[in-house]
C-alpha positions as CSV (number, residue, x, y, z in Angstrom):
1,M,79.2,87.9,91.8
2,L,80.1,84.6,91.2
3,E,81.1,82.0,93.9
4,Y,82.9,78.6,93.9
5,R,83.6,76.8,97.4
6,T,87.1,75.0,97.7
7,R,85.5,72.6,100.4
8,G,88.3,71.3,102.7
9,F,90.8,73.5,101.3
10,N,91.5,77.0,102.4
11,G,92.5,79.5,99.7
12,Y,96.0,81.0,99.8
13,S,96.3,82.7,96.1
14,I,94.4,83.3,92.8
15,Q,95.5,84.2,89.2
16,Y,93.7,84.7,86.1
17,S,95.2,83.0,83.0
18,P,97.2,85.2,80.7
19,F,95.5,83.4,77.7
20,F,91.9,82.9,78.5
21,D,89.8,85.3,80.3
22,S,87.6,82.5,81.5
23,R,90.0,80.5,83.3
24,L,91.3,80.9,86.8
25,A,94.0,79.0,89.1
26,V,93.5,78.8,92.8
27,A,96.3,77.5,95.2
28,S,94.9,76.2,98.4
29,A,95.8,74.1,101.7
30,A,94.1,72.0,104.1
31,N,94.0,72.9,107.8
32,F,94.7,76.6,107.0
33,G,98.3,75.6,105.9
34,L,99.6,74.4,109.0
35,V,99.4,70.6,108.4
36,G,98.1,68.7,105.5
37,N,97.8,68.3,102.0
38,G,97.4,71.1,99.0
39,R,95.4,71.6,96.3
40,L,95.7,73.5,93.1
41,Y,92.4,74.3,91.3
42,I,91.7,75.1,87.8
43,L,88.6,77.0,87.3
44,N,86.2,78.1,84.6
45,L,84.0,80.8,84.2
46,T,80.8,79.5,82.4
47,P,77.3,80.6,81.7
48,N,76.1,78.2,84.6
49,G,78.6,80.0,87.0
50,I,82.3,78.5,88.2
51,V,83.1,74.9,87.1
52,A,86.1,73.0,88.3
53,E,87.9,72.0,85.1
54,K,90.7,69.9,87.0
55,W,92.8,69.9,90.4
56,F,95.7,68.4,91.4
57,D,96.5,67.3,94.9
58,T,99.9,67.8,96.4
59,Q,101.4,66.1,99.8
60,D,101.9,69.7,101.4
61,S,100.1,73.2,101.3
62,L,100.3,75.5,98.5
63,F,100.9,79.1,99.2
64,D,101.2,80.9,95.8
65,L,101.1,79.9,92.0
66,A,102.3,81.4,88.6
67,W,100.7,80.8,85.1
68,S,103.4,80.0,82.8
69,E,103.9,83.0,80.2
70,S,104.8,80.6,77.3
71,H,102.5,77.7,77.7
72,E,99.0,78.3,78.1
73,N,98.3,74.6,79.9
74,Q,101.2,75.0,82.4
75,V,100.8,76.4,85.8
76,L,103.5,76.4,88.6
77,A,102.6,76.2,92.4
78,A,104.7,77.0,95.6
79,T,104.5,74.3,98.2
80,G,105.1,74.1,101.9
81,D,107.8,71.6,101.5
82,G,110.5,73.9,99.7
83,S,109.6,72.4,96.5
84,L,108.2,74.2,93.3
85,K,106.0,71.8,91.1
86,L,104.8,72.7,87.5
87,F,101.5,71.2,86.3
88,D,100.2,70.6,82.6
89,I,96.5,70.7,82.6
90,G,96.1,69.6,79.2
91,L,97.4,66.0,80.1
92,E,94.8,63.4,81.1
93,N,95.3,61.2,84.5
94,S,96.7,58.0,83.3
95,N,94.0,56.4,85.6
96,P,90.7,57.3,84.0
97,T,87.4,56.3,85.7
98,P,84.8,54.2,84.0
99,E,82.8,57.5,83.5
100,G,85.7,59.0,81.8
101,P,88.9,61.2,82.8
102,R,89.1,62.1,86.3
103,Q,89.1,65.7,87.7
104,D,92.4,65.2,89.5
105,G,95.1,65.9,87.2
106,G,97.7,63.5,88.6
107,F,101.3,64.2,88.8
108,P,103.7,67.4,88.0
109,I,105.3,67.2,84.8
110,A,108.4,68.8,86.6
111,S,109.3,69.6,90.2
112,W,112.6,71.6,91.8
113,Q,113.5,71.2,95.4
114,E,116.2,73.8,96.5
115,H,114.5,75.7,99.2
116,K,115.0,75.0,102.7
117,R,111.8,76.0,103.9
118,E,108.4,76.9,102.7
119,V,108.1,78.8,99.5
120,F,105.5,81.5,99.9
121,S,105.8,83.2,96.1
122,A,106.3,82.2,92.6
123,H,106.5,84.7,89.8
124,W,106.8,83.9,85.9
125,N,108.9,86.5,84.0
126,L,106.4,88.5,82.0
127,M,109.0,89.6,79.4
128,S,111.8,86.9,79.2
129,K,109.5,84.0,79.3
130,D,111.6,81.3,79.9
131,T,112.2,82.1,83.5
132,F,110.4,82.3,86.6
133,C,111.5,83.2,90.2
134,S,110.4,82.2,93.6
135,S,111.0,83.3,97.2
136,S,111.0,81.4,100.6
137,W,111.1,81.7,104.4
138,D,114.4,80.5,104.2
139,G,115.7,84.0,103.1
140,T,116.6,83.4,99.7
141,V,115.0,84.4,95.9
142,K,116.0,81.9,93.3
143,V,115.8,82.1,89.5
144,W,114.7,79.2,87.6
145,S,114.3,77.9,83.9
146,P,111.7,75.4,83.2
147,N,114.0,73.5,81.1
148,R,116.8,73.5,83.9
149,P,116.9,70.9,86.9
150,T,118.5,73.3,89.1
151,S,118.0,77.1,89.8
152,L,120.1,79.3,87.4
153,L,120.5,81.9,90.4
154,T,120.3,82.1,94.2
155,I,119.8,85.6,95.9
156,P,120.3,85.6,99.7
157,T,118.3,88.2,101.4
158,H,119.1,87.1,105.0
159,S,115.2,87.4,105.8
160,C,112.1,85.9,105.5
161,T,111.1,86.6,101.9
162,Y,107.1,86.7,101.5
163,S,107.1,88.1,97.9
164,A,109.4,88.4,94.9
165,L,108.5,89.7,91.5
166,Y,109.9,90.4,88.1
167,S,109.3,93.8,86.9
168,P,106.7,94.1,84.1
169,H,108.9,96.4,82.4
170,S,112.2,95.0,82.5
171,P,113.2,91.2,82.3
172,S,116.4,91.5,84.5
173,I,115.0,93.5,87.3
174,L,113.7,91.5,90.3
175,S,112.4,92.9,93.5
176,A,111.6,91.3,97.2
177,V,110.1,92.3,100.5
178,S,111.0,90.6,103.8
179,S,110.5,90.2,107.3
180,D,113.0,93.1,107.9
181,S,110.6,95.6,106.5
182,H,112.6,96.6,103.4
183,L,112.3,96.3,99.6
184,R,115.0,95.1,97.5
185,I,115.7,95.5,93.9
186,F,118.0,93.5,92.0
187,D,119.2,93.8,88.6
188,L,120.6,90.7,87.4
189,R,122.6,92.5,84.7
190,T,125.1,93.8,87.1
191,P,128.1,91.7,88.1
192,A,127.6,88.8,90.8
193,S,129.8,90.9,93.2
194,A,129.5,90.7,97.1
195,S,125.9,92.8,96.6
196,N,124.5,89.9,95.0
197,H,122.9,92.0,92.4
198,L,121.4,94.3,94.6
199,V,121.0,97.9,93.5
200,M,118.5,99.3,96.0
201,R,117.5,98.4,99.4
202,I,114.4,100.7,100.4
203,P,113.2,100.9,104.1
204,I,109.5,100.3,103.9
205,H,108.8,101.8,107.1
206,S,110.6,105.3,106.4
207,A,108.7,108.7,106.6
208,P,107.7,110.5,103.5
209,A,110.0,113.4,102.3
210,A,109.8,116.2,104.5
211,K,107.4,118.8,103.0
212,A,105.2,121.5,104.9
213,S,101.8,120.0,104.1
214,F,102.8,116.5,105.1
215,S,104.5,117.5,108.4
216,S,101.9,114.9,110.4
217,A,103.3,111.9,108.4
218,A,106.2,110.3,110.4
219,A,108.3,107.2,110.2
220,T,106.7,104.0,111.6
221,P,108.2,101.0,113.6
222,P,109.6,98.0,111.2
223,S,107.1,95.5,110.4
224,E,106.9,92.4,108.5
225,A,106.1,93.4,104.8
226,L,103.9,90.6,103.3
227,T,103.3,91.5,99.6
228,H,104.2,94.3,96.7
229,D,103.4,94.8,93.4
230,W,104.6,96.8,90.3
231,N,102.7,99.4,88.7
232,R,101.8,98.4,85.0
233,Y,102.1,102.1,83.6
234,S,104.8,103.7,85.5
235,S,108.2,101.5,85.6
236,S,109.3,103.0,88.8
237,L,106.1,102.7,90.8
238,V,106.0,100.0,93.4
239,A,103.4,99.4,96.2
240,T,103.9,97.1,99.3
241,G,101.6,96.1,102.1
242,S,102.7,95.1,105.6
243,V,101.7,93.9,108.8
244,D,101.4,97.2,110.2
245,R,98.2,97.4,107.9
246,L,99.6,100.3,105.7
247,I,100.0,100.2,101.9
248,R,102.8,102.4,100.5
249,T,103.8,103.2,97.0
250,F,107.4,104.0,96.4
251,D,109.4,105.8,93.2
252,T,112.5,103.5,92.7
253,R,114.0,106.6,91.0
254,A,114.3,108.5,94.3
255,P,115.0,105.5,96.8
256,N,116.0,107.9,99.6
257,Q,112.5,110.3,99.7
258,G,110.6,107.6,101.5
259,P,106.9,106.5,100.3
260,L,104.9,108.6,97.7
261,A,101.6,107.6,99.6
262,V,100.9,105.7,102.7
263,L,97.5,104.3,102.6
264,A,95.5,103.4,105.8
265,G,92.3,101.6,106.0
266,H,92.9,98.0,106.6
267,E,92.2,97.0,110.3
268,Y,94.6,93.8,110.0
269,A,97.7,93.0,108.0
270,V,97.7,93.7,104.1
271,R,97.9,90.2,102.4
272,R,98.0,90.9,98.7
273,L,98.2,93.8,96.4
274,A,97.5,94.1,92.7
275,W,97.8,97.2,90.4
276,S,95.0,97.4,87.7
277,P,96.3,96.3,84.2
278,H,93.7,98.8,82.8
279,L,93.9,101.8,85.0
280,G,97.4,103.2,86.4
281,D,96.0,104.8,89.6
282,V,94.1,102.0,90.9
283,L,94.9,99.2,93.2
284,L,93.3,96.4,94.7
285,S,94.1,94.9,98.3
286,A,93.3,91.9,100.2
287,G,93.6,91.9,104.0
288,Y,93.4,89.7,107.2
289,D,90.4,92.1,108.0
290,M,88.3,89.9,105.8
291,T,88.0,92.9,102.9
292,A,89.2,93.4,99.5
293,R,89.8,97.1,99.1
294,I,90.1,99.2,95.9
295,W,92.3,102.4,96.1
296,R,92.8,105.4,93.8
297,T,96.4,106.4,94.3
298,S,96.3,109.8,92.2
299,A,93.3,111.1,94.3
300,G,94.0,114.5,96.4
301,I,97.6,114.8,94.7
302,E,97.8,118.7,95.0
303,A,98.2,120.8,92.3
304,G,101.5,121.0,90.4
305,A,102.5,117.5,91.5
306,A,103.9,115.4,88.7
307,V,101.6,112.4,87.5
308,G,103.1,109.7,85.7
309,P,101.5,107.6,82.7
310,G,98.2,106.2,83.5
311,G,97.9,108.8,86.4
312,A,100.1,107.1,88.8
313,P,101.4,109.8,91.6
314,Q,104.8,111.1,91.4
315,G,104.9,113.3,94.4
316,P,104.9,112.3,98.2
317,G,101.8,111.6,99.8
318,A,100.7,111.4,103.8
319,I,98.7,108.7,105.6
320,G,95.2,108.8,104.5
321,G,95.4,112.1,102.6
322,P,97.1,113.4,99.4
323,G,98.8,110.1,98.3
324,G,95.1,108.5,97.8
325,E,92.0,107.2,99.1
326,E,90.0,104.1,99.2
327,I,87.1,104.2,96.8
328,G,85.7,101.0,97.3
329,R,85.3,97.8,99.7
330,M,84.3,94.3,99.1
331,N,83.4,92.4,102.5
332,Q,81.7,89.3,101.4
333,H,84.4,87.1,102.8
334,S,83.9,85.8,106.3
335,E,87.8,84.8,106.9
336,F,91.2,86.1,105.9
337,V,91.2,87.4,102.4
338,T,94.8,86.1,101.0
339,G,94.4,86.4,97.2
340,V,93.1,88.8,94.5
341,D,93.8,89.3,90.9
342,W,92.6,91.3,87.9
343,C,91.1,89.8,84.7
344,L,93.3,91.1,82.0
345,F,90.6,90.9,79.2
346,G,87.2,92.6,78.5
347,A,85.7,95.2,81.0
348,E,88.2,96.9,83.0
349,G,86.6,96.1,86.6
350,W,86.3,92.2,86.6
351,C,88.9,90.6,89.6
352,A,88.7,87.4,91.7
353,S,89.3,87.0,95.4
354,V,89.8,83.8,97.4
355,G,90.2,83.7,101.4
356,W,90.6,81.1,104.2
357,D,86.6,80.5,104.2
358,E,87.0,78.2,101.2
359,R,85.4,80.6,98.7
360,V,86.4,82.0,95.4
361,L,84.7,85.1,94.6
362,V,84.5,86.5,91.2
363,W,83.0,90.3,91.1
364,D,82.9,93.7,89.5
365,V,85.0,96.2,91.2
366,R,82.6,99.1,89.7
367,A,79.7,97.4,91.9
368,F,81.7,98.1,95.4
369,M,82.6,101.8,94.3
370,G,81.8,104.2,97.1
371,R,81.2,101.4,99.8
């Protein structure tokens, strides 16, 4: 396990570069994001451990980040003042020190200010690489182009929206989860009518589809949904994580049947989810209980149930049972774990996590299996 300390800054998000297996970006905030500056770290994995290649300081907290999918040196940051800032790590600070270039990278190359409250998520379109999206506590999701000074589209959700993502299978499908305990799916190809491109609104707290063997699973009270992620191998499979400590998976082809699986285990809110890019049935989660957990969602699916590409489950599951199981746990953090991400390259188990304990950890999931 490798470790790096973000001294004076509490981590909020971490993401591997889509171009290099040894480069990470971390979004962080001073004073736990309540007040003060933010810092975007660019970290390199070297034979001597994790080394800070560069960092960018901001006037307000940073809550999320997204690497550009079209430019290897550009990173987007979501800030607490309602703005989005694009940084280029290939540019040197215009005020070098006598010893050489400064590690603090200077100013952003672009900035967008339209959200009225904190921007809590940012995500780059994985297929149409010239757009990205953001979501905010102001109850909107916005679509942007790095080449335009204003947003291309504003989609109201009418509730605090903690997470917005593009589908990895379609450049026009956008999803969001909010404080009203709903998963929303938007199709940007549809007319901009009164529905604002909304094609699906799934209540996350609903009960699994009725089935005798799952009769003990019931609907739960609504709670804020903090995170979600699309499965890379099944175009209709989405996982959500909520304040009620539960992880749920949904099949967007059957939005009315309830969750496929309800995974219990976290002792506090689930803060971040990431499906494995290598294995279609493995999910990584980060929680406020100071743990990162590994789940296999296909484990225990009853005989005859449909299984999608990569082993993704396609039948209903029950709490802590047929829908999946926890297969590993990493508990080396000493504060909230706020971000996790998988390395896209090399061996299938490497990932990174970040938390409020001012620590970045890079670790092999396989070493924690069965704990």
